[in-house]
Structure formats: structure tokens, C-alpha cells
C-alpha positions, 0 to 999 in steps of 0.5 A: 193692490199692485198685484191685483192691477198687474193681474187685471192688466194681463187679463185685459191683454189676454182678452184683447189678444183673443178678440184680435185672433177672432177678428183675424180668423173671421176676416180670413174666413170671410175672404175665403168664403167671398173668393169661393163665391166670386169664383163660382159666379165667375165660372158660371158667367164664363160658362154661360158666355162660352155656351152662347158663343158656341151656339152662335158659331153652331148656328152660323156653321149650320146656315153655311152648310145649309146654303151650300146644300141648296147651292149644290142642289141648284147646280144639279138642277142646271141653274146658272152659277150667277143666279146661285151666287145671287140667291145664296151669297156664295161666291162664284169660285166656290160654286165652281168647285162644287 
């Protein structure tokens, strides 16, 4: 009877250790899976923000270039620098350099 209970005890310990190992592996797999998903979402958000910022900067540069072109054309037409500055928002100093 003692040998029977001794064997049953170690069987129970073995089963318990198996469940602990399974739980640890599941936790590790879940952690790795969660990290991968989190990194993916973070990269997507970062890329999205970067693209938005790039578009905004591109638009701003495009507007500035467009205003300079208009100012140069106005200057060639003989329009006074003060009027060009007032119309485009470009400084008189920059208009003088054109």
C-alpha cells in the first residue's frame, strides 16, 4: 500500500511538472506573439506618422517654391517689390536677391 501511494505521489508530481512546463511555454509563446503584434502595429503607426509628416513638409515646400516662382514672374513684369512682398508674404530682402 505504501509503495502504491508513493508511486501515485510521484505520478502526481510528474503531472504537475508537466502542467507547469506547458503553462510556461504558453506564457512565453503568448509573450512573443504579443510582442510581434505590438511591434508590427507600432511600425505601422510610425510609418503612417512619418508619411503624414513627409506629405505636410512636401506641401509646405511646394507652396514656398510656388510663391517664389510667382514672385520672380511679378518682378520680371516690373511690379514693385513692396507689392510682391505684400502679395506673396516673401520678405523684401529675398525679393531683392531674386
